[in-house]
Structure formats: C-alpha cells, structure tokens
C-alpha positions in Angstrom: -0.1 0.1 0.0 1.5 3.4 -1.1 0.7 6.2 1.5 1.2 9.9 0.9 4.5 10.9 2.6 3.1 14.5 3.2 0.2 13.0 5.2 2.7 10.8 7.2 4.9 13.8 7.9 1.7 15.7 9.0 0.6 13.0 11.1 3.9 13.1 13.1 3.4 16.8 13.8 -0.1 16.1 15.0 1.3 13.5 17.5 4.0 15.8 18.6 1.8 18.9 19.1 -1.0 17.0 20.8 -3.8 18.7 18.9 -4.8 19.6 15.4 -4.9 23.3 16.0 -1.4 23.4 17.4 -0.1 21.2 14.5 -1.8 23.3 11.8 -0.1 26.3 13.5 3.4 24.7 13.1 2.7 23.5 9.5 1.4 26.8 8.4 -1.9 25.4 7.4 -5.5 25.5 8.7 -6.9 23.1 10.9 -9.8 22.1 8.5 -7.2 21.4 5.7 -5.1 19.3 8.1 -8.1 17.4 9.3 -9.0 16.7 5.6 -5.6 15.2 5.0 -5.7 12.9 8.1 -9.2 11.9 7.0 -7.8 11.0 3.6 -5.1 9.0 5.2 -7.5 7.0 7.4 -9.5 6.3 4.3 -6.5 5.1 2.5 -5.7 2.8 5.5 -9.2 1.7 6.0 -8.9 2.3 9.6 -9.1 5.2 12.0 -6.0 6.8 13.4 -7.6 8.8 16.3 -10.1 8.1 19.1 -12.3 10.9 19.9 -12.7 11.9 23.6 -14.9 15.0 23.6 -13.2 17.7 21.6 -9.8 15.9 21.7 -8.3 13.5 19.2 -6.1 10.8 20.8 -3.8 8.8 18.4 -4.1 5.0 18.6 -1.3 2.6 18.2 -1.2 2.6 14.5 -1.1 6.3 14.5 2.0 6.3 16.7 3.7 3.8 14.6 3.1 5.7 11.5 3.9 9.0 13.0 7.5 7.5 13.6 7.8 7.0 9.9 6.4 10.5 9.3 9.2 12.0 11.6 11.8 10.1 9.5 10.3 11.7 6.3 10.5 15.1 7.9 14.1 14.7 9.2 15.1 13.4 5.5 13.5 16.5 4.1 15.2 18.9 6.5 18.6 17.3 5.7 18.0 17.4 2.0 17.1 21.1 2.3 20.3 21.6 4.2 22.3 19.8 1.7 20.5 21.8 -1.1 21.3 25.1 0.7 24.9 24.3 1.1 25.2 23.1 -2.6 23.8 26.5 -3.7 26.4 28.2 -1.8 29.1 25.8 -3.0 30.0 24.4 0.4 28.9 20.7 -0.3 29.3 18.5 -3.3 32.3 16.8 -5.2 35.4 18.2 -6.5 37.1 16.0 -9.1 40.5 17.4 -10.3 43.1 15.9 -12.6 46.6 17.3 -12.9 50.2 16.4 -14.0 52.5 15.2 -10.9 54.2 18.5 -10.4 51.1 20.6 -10.6 49.2 18.3 -8.1 52.1 18.8 -5.6 52.4 21.9 -3.5 50.9 24.1 -6.4 47.6 22.6 -5.9 47.8 20.9 -2.3 48.4 24.2 -0.5 45.1 25.5 -1.9 43.4 22.3 -1.5 44.2 22.1 2.2 42.5 25.5 2.6 39.5 24.5 0.6 39.1 21.1 2.6 39.3 23.0 5.9 36.6 25.6 4.7 34.5 22.9 3.1 34.4 19.8 5.3 31.2 18.5 3.7 32.8 18.6 0.1 34.4 15.4 -1.4 37.6 16.0 -3.0 39.2 13.6 -5.7 42.7 14.3 -7.1 44.0 12.1 -10.0 47.4 12.5 -11.6 48.6 11.5 -15.0 50.3 12.2 -18.2 48.8 14.7 -20.8 47.0 12.0 -22.7 45.8 10.1 -19.8 44.4 13.5 -18.3 42.6 14.4 -21.5 41.0 11.0 -21.7 39.8 11.4 -18.1 38.3 14.9 -18.9 36.7 13.7 -22.1 35.1 10.9 -20.3 33.8 12.9 -17.5 36.1 11.1 -14.9 37.3 14.5 -13.7 35.5 17.7 -14.0 38.7 20.0 -14.2 42.2 19.6 -15.1 45.0 22.0 -14.1 47.7 21.7 -16.7 49.4 23.5 -19.6 47.5 25.1 -22.3 48.8 22.4 -24.9 46.9 19.8 -23.1 43.7 21.3 -24.5 44.8 22.6 -27.8 44.5 19.3 -30.0 41.0 18.7 -28.9 37.7 20.4 -29.8 35.3 21.0 -26.9 37.8 21.9 -24.2 38.1 25.4 -22.7 41.4 26.8 -21.2 41.5 29.5 -18.5 45.0 30.8 -17.9 46.2 31.2 -14.4 50.1 31.6 -14.5 53.1 31.4 -17.0 54.7 28.2 -15.8 57.6 28.5 -18.2 60.1 25.6 -18.3 63.7 26.1 -17.2 66.9 24.1 -17.0 67.7 23.0 -13.4 70.7 21.8 -11.7 72.0 21.5 -8.1 73.1 24.7 -6.3 76.8 23.9 -6.4 76.8 22.7 -10.0 79.8 24.1 -12.3 77.2 25.7 -14.4 75.4 27.4 -11.5 77.8 30.2 -11.3 77.6 31.0 -15.0 76.0 34.3 -16.1 75.3 33.1 -19.5 74.6 29.5 -20.7 75.6 28.5 -24.2 74.2 25.5 -26.1 77.5 23.9 -26.0 77.4 23.9 -22.2 74.1 22.0 -22.2 75.2 19.6 -24.8 78.3 18.7 -22.7 76.1 17.8 -19.7 74.5 14.4 -18.6 70.7 14.8 -18.5 68.0 13.5 -16.3 65.1 13.0 -18.7 61.4 12.9 -18.0 59.4 9.9 -19.3 59.0 9.7 -23.0 55.3 10.1 -23.0 55.3 13.3 -20.9 54.7 16.9 -22.5 57.6 18.2 -20.4 60.0 15.6 -22.3 58.7 16.7 -25.6 58.9 20.3 -24.8 62.3 20.0 -23.6 63.6 18.1 -26.7 62.0 20.7 -29.0 63.5 23.5 -27.2 67.0 21.9 -27.2 66.8 21.3 -31.0 65.7 24.9 -31.6 68.5 26.2 -29.3 71.2 24.4 -31.3 71.8 21.5 -28.9 72.5 18.6 -31.3 72.2 15.8 -28.8 71.3 15.1 -25.2 73.3 12.5 -23.3 70.6 10.8 -21.1 72.1 9.4 -17.9 68.8 8.7 -16.1 65.1 8.7 -17.1 62.0 8.7 -14.7 58.4 9.7 -14.5 58.7 10.4 -10.8 59.0 14.2 -10.0 60.2 13.4 -6.5 63.0 11.3 -8.0 63.9 14.1 -10.5 64.4 16.8 -7.6 66.3 14.3 -5.2 68.7 13.0 -7.9 69.3 16.3 -9.5 70.0 17.9 -6.0 72.7 15.3 -5.2 74.3 14.7 -8.6 75.7 16.8 -11.5 72.8 15.7 -13.8 70.9 18.5 -15.1 67.1 18.6 -16.1 64.2 20.7 -17.0 61.2 21.7 -14.8 58.2 24.2 -15.0 59.5 27.1 -12.9 56.6 28.4 -11.1 55.1 25.1 -10.0 58.8 24.0 -8.8 59.8 27.1 -7.1 58.6 25.9 -3.7 60.8 22.8 -4.0 64.1 24.6 -4.7 65.1 25.6 -1.3 68.9 26.0 -1.1 69.6 22.8 -3.0 68.4 23.6 -6.5 68.7 26.4 -8.9 67.4 27.3 -12.4 70.1 28.2 -15.0 70.1 31.5 -16.9 68.9 30.0 -20.2 65.7 30.5 -21.9 64.0 29.9 -25.2 60.5 30.6 -26.7 59.8 26.8 -26.8 59.8 26.9 -23.1 56.7 29.0 -22.8 54.1 27.2 -20.9 50.9 28.8 -19.9 49.3 26.9 -17.1 45.5 27.0 -16.2 42.1 25.3 -15.7 40.8 23.1 -18.4 37.2 22.1 -18.7 34.7 20.7 -21.1 33.1 23.6 -23.1 29.6 22.1 -22.9 29.7 21.0 -19.3 28.2 23.2 -16.9 30.5 24.1 -14.1 29.5 23.4 -10.6 29.7 26.0 -7.7 32.3 23.7 -6.1 34.6 24.1 -8.9 34.0 27.8 -9.1 34.6 28.1 -5.4 38.0 26.3 -5.6 39.0 28.0 -8.7 38.4 31.6 -7.0 40.4 30.4 -4.0 43.3 29.3 -6.2 43.2 32.6 -8.1 43.4 34.6 -4.9 46.2 32.6 -3.6 48.2 33.2 -6.8 47.3 36.9 -6.8 48.8 37.2 -3.2 52.0 35.3 -4.1 52.5 37.5 -7.2 52.4 40.7 -4.9 54.8 39.2 -2.4 
C-alpha cells in the first residue's frame, strides 16, 4: 500500500503537537485542511487513526507507529534542504581534479588544504597522469577540471582553457653545479652535460627536446630517465645531472639545493591554467575552488 509521505509527515506533527490546532499552526496550514488530510489517510488505510474523546483526538497505536515513519520523512526533508542550501552556496558536493604530478604537488595541495578545511562537507578527488591520460579522463567525465598546460587542450575540440600563470620551463641543476655560477649558458654547455630526462610520453619531455633542438643542442646525453617528480628533484640535488622543470610550480621545492640556470627559449613558454569541457556546466564547487586558487596566486605575485 502506497501512502502519501506528506500525510505521514503531517501525522507526526499532530502527534508531537498534541492537537490539530497546534499542529496546523506549526505546519502553516489551517485546521480544516489538516483534518481533511488526516481523514484521507484514514480512508487510504481503511481504519481510524484517532480516538475521539470529547473535543480531543487521541492517536491510537497505529497512528503512533506511522508517526515515527512520518518523523523520519521530515528529518530526511530537513537534511535534504540543508544539503541543497549548502550546494547552492558551493560548500558541499564533489570536486574532481586532474593534474600532472608536479602541478598536483604543492601548487594545488596548498590551496586544496585551505579548501578542505573551509568545506568539510565537500568530497575531493585528485587524479594525476600524463597529458594523454588527463585528456582522456576529462573527455570521459572522470574528472571535471584539469589543471595543466594549455597544450593539453589545444589538440582537442570542446575543451576550454583559462590561463592562471606562466609556468615556463627552465633548466635545473644542483646549487653547487659548475654551471650554476655562469651568468650565461650556451648550447654547447648543455650539450656537454648528462641529463636526467622525463618519461618519453610526457609533455615536459617533448617540450624539452623541442627547445634543445631549436637552441642548437645537437644531442642530449641521457644518464637517467624517470616519471617520478620526487626522484627528479632528489637525484638532481645530489648529482651533476641537469634536467628541466616548470619554474612556477617547482619554485617551492628549490630551497637552497636547486637552481634554475640563466637559459631560456620561446619553446619553453608554458601557460598553465584550468581546462574544462566546453559544454559541461561548471558546479559551484569548481568555481569556489578556482576562485580560492586565483586569490592565492594573486597574493603570491604581490609578495
């Protein structure tokens, strides 16, 4: 038997209030309207819910049992209303982010820490991967927003890019490396070094090789190859190997152990931003986090 959940919720208020008049006042309706709804519920059940004692209506055992179900309905409605309000304010929901390993590090984690503290009811999922993996995640709807280089979105129709910072690539070495004291770095200097290379499928590897060729570096001697950003930083800091890394997202890892060499090339240009599906409607959660991230970047630029 299907019962009207509204009638059950109203029944629970009648039981709590102790009279139809008080219940009608709580519900914001009239006593005759409430009485009609209770009568309709009794007709649906085929049995009375109240015993009349003079002008009073006393709920029977069935009414008391059904009132507990009505209370559960009211509580569920109240909770749903709270969730809806929080969602409208952007403080509850799901934030699904994709990013390359170096971007998902301190660049995002600092902002995410603040976001999670301010939005404890929001679920956050962070997925890392190479460019082609992130693009696939975004196209399939496995993530809602990717933070990465602009080139991640360029080959694909239907993706929108919103620039956040210029995360230009630089040549990195340990602070005490023989090249670290040079005021000018030539192509021949880089050609003479042993390199720590990023994985072949990474955009950073492709960008590095293109910039070296364009700079006149005829060959790169690869001494180590890895897809681990942590390994890159640790190995370069303790050896004479050199590598390339995005400057802005790596800056917080330099400390006094690593430095970028005074060498640049237009091929190293690397706008970094938020990439989303053009036809997908952004959620308040995404907009809220993006606003927080922009505010943090603006503050850092003014320091």
